[in-house]
N, C-alpha and C positions, 0 to 999 in steps of 0.2 A: 540700369535703372529702367523701368516698363512704361509706356507710354498710358496715361490714363483713358485715350480716346485714339480710335484708329478707324480712318475711313477709307476705302480702297476704291479706286474708280479705274477704267480702261487706260487713262493717261496719266491719273495721279494719284499717289499713296500719302494721307495725310496724318501725321502723329502729332498727338499734343500733350505735353510734358507739363507738370505742375514744379516750380522752383519757388522756395521759399524766399522772401525779401530780406535783402540784408540790413537794410535801413529801419524796417518795421516787421518784426518777426511774426506778427499776425495776417499778414498778407502774403499769398501763394499769387506769384506770377503765370500766364500762361505763354508756355515758347511751343510754338508751331512747327513744324516740320514739313514741307512741301516737296517730295519728290518725286519729278516728272520720270515716269518708267520709260518713256520714248528716249529722252535726251540724256538721263541720268545727272541732271541738275538737281539743288538743292536749295530751295526756295525757304527762306528763315525768317520768322518774324516771333516778337514778344511783346504784349500788352503793357511793359513798364514806360514809364516817361521817358526813360534814358533811349529807349529804342525809337520813341516817338519823335524824340528832338535830334538824335545825334546817329541814329541807326548802328548804336553800337551798345551792347550791354553785357553784363557778369552773367546775366542769367545764361544767355545762349552760349557762351564760352564753356559755361560750368556743364552743360548738356554735351557739348561738342567734345569736352573731354572726357567725360564720363562714357560716351558710346565709342570714342576714340574714331571719330570721323576725320576723315584726311581730305575728302573732296573738297572743292573749292565751292563755297558759299555764295550763292547771288540774293544781296540783300534789296528785295521789292515784293512788293505785296502782288500776289496773283489776282487775278479778277473774281469780282463779288467775294471777297473775304475784307472783313473788316473787322476792327476791334473796337474799344470802349471810346466814347467821346469824352470830352472834359466832364460834363453833366454825369454822365454814368459812372466814372471812374471817382468822382468824389462821394458820389451816394454809394458805391460799393465799401469805399473806406469808412464811410459813415454808418454803415450797417452792421459792420464789425465793432467800431466802438460801442453803438447802441447795445448789442449783445453783451460787451465784456463788462459795460459800465451800468445797465440797466438803466439807460436814460434814453432821451428822445434828441434827436439832432435835428435841428431845422437848417437848410441849404438855400441860401437866399442869391440867385443870381441878377447882378445887375450889370449893365452895359454901362459905361463911362467915356469921356471923350478925353484925349491927352490933349493938352495945351501944348501951342508951339513954343519951343525955347526961345528966350531973347537973342541968343547968338545966332540964330537962323529967321530973319524977319522974313524972306522970300518964300520960305515953305508955307504952303495955304492949306495942304491936306493933313487932316487931322486921323490917327488911326483908332478906332475903338479899343478900350481895355476891358478884358472880361474880367469880373471880379466877385469871388465867391465870399460872401459872409456867413460864416459859420456859428451857430447858435445854438450852444449845447445847454440843455435843461436837465435837471436831475428831479426825481421825484420828490424830492424834499423842497423842490420849487411849487409854492401854492398856487401858481396860472396852471399848472401841468398835471392831469391826473395821473396816477399810477399805472404804469402798464400792468395788464391782467395776463 
């Protein structure tokens, strides 16, 4: 498997690989390998939600098995390297669906507040809850003009 992008510095070598998602075949996740040329450490990261929440994902293991990497992998982000935030992630998915189904998708971002559970009366702090409302409108819908 060949990387689709490679960047070389005097301390780092970064290779980016595309791996098809198992849950949604229309999505390709980006797995990045950052190899420290001085210490021979490998820092790895994936842009999927599984990696962002659990720091483990199938995409990393697939690349590791195909490339037969035996070196210990360190799961942490190198400096100045970031992936998509939640808004960008859902917009990316919406763009793919728009192209496939010839429709417009409106993403509405709202902040709501969780209420305190009745069994915890002393808890006073409420955490904000992010919620995405996805409104799909097809060209047959009279309120949306057809895409050209």
